[in-house]
SEVEXDREN-485470 format. One record per residue (C-alpha): x, y, z; residue in one letter. Coordinates in pm, whole numbers, plus 50000, padded with zeros to 5 digits. Layout:
N
XYZa/...
***
This chain:
155
823259940769345m/820489935569604f/820829946769966n/817219938770077s/814319916770010n/812469947469910h/814879955769619q/814669918169525l/810689917669515l/810739951969342q/813109937269082h/810859905869012l/807569926368993a/809119951268742t/810329923568526n/807039905168545i/805249935868432v/807679942168131k/807469904268022s/803639904967995i/802289917767654d/798719915467760e/797489949567903p/794549934968091s/796369907868288w/794859901268636k/797699883868819s/801059867068730a/803519845468894y/807019832768888i/807909798669041e/811429791369108v/813199758969242c/816559761569378i/818029730269210s/821729730269293d/823229757169546k/826879744969451a/826469752669075s/823979779669132r/821129766868922s/817359770768925t/814349759268739i/811679785068674a/808419791168514t/806199822268470g/802619827068390g/799759850968401y/796039852268407f/793549876068254i/790029884668364p/787299858668307d/789739834068170d/791119804168367t/793819796668114t/797409800868254d/799169821067989h/803089817267987d/805469844067970f/809219843667881q/811679846268181i/814479863868002g/817879873068122p/816709907068254e/815209887868549f/818889878468645d/817009849868809l/819999830268943i/821419861869134e/818029872069240t/816989838669370s/820279831069549f/820409863969710r/816929860469831l/817849825769969y/820979842370149e/818829870870300l/816269844670419s/818759824470622k/818649825970999k/822059806671047t/824859801370797p/823879764770755n/820069771370745d/818109758270434n/815189782870440p/813489769970126f/814099752269788n/811199765469611k/809479800069611y/806469815169432k/806119851769384f/802629864069290t/801929898469150l/798539913769101n/797789940468850n/796989964769135d/800549962169267g/800039939469556t/801859906969574f/802489875569775d/805479853469819i/805549818869951e/808469797870045f/808549760170099k/811279733170155y/810139702869945d/811629671070072e/810889653069762d/812639678369557f/815619679569776a/815939640469761y/815539641669375m/818269667669346k/820619646769571s/820669619769319l/822819616869005d/820239620068704a/822099593268532d/822189568468822s/820219536268838d/818569547669161e/817329578268968f/815829557568686d/814459531168917e/812559554769165l/811729586368960l/809759583868620e/809519615068406l/805969622668519e/807049620468880v/810029643868832t/807879668568651d/805349667768941q/808179672469193i/809559701569008e/806149719368999s/805229744169289w/802599719369409e/805009689769428g/803819653969465l/800489647269619p/800519637669988e/799469603469913n/801669595869626h/803969566069687p/807499574869784r/809599544369752p/812759564769810w/811739571370170l/812619535370250a/816119543870132n/816679575570307t/816359594270637n/814009620570492l/
***
């Protein structure tokens, strides 16, 4: 489907524009977490801003984004070696003038959380819903947030 990063980014940009009903939008973004490589699943949110308004307006990420295929192809194209884990989160930001930015990060907290069985005692003991929501956000946990799971792992 996609043979280059350029095609992937064009696909994301085109579908963001098609998804926003507001003609005066200033910038829009899509944030994606690669939640499970084996089952090929993602967590994604999308939003946009309009001039003179700090409100983050949501838009629907529909099937036309083909987000799983797009995200995993971008992941594969970003690898330097077959065993490389180049990122587990990315954020694509599109401006109304057609310029864009893409950021990648490997979030250790997210990787740890996804390594646990969501039904396990360890998951329940260490990760409250508020914490998992923060971990799944682009920003992740604040640097000074307690991380009791670090005592249990080699992260």
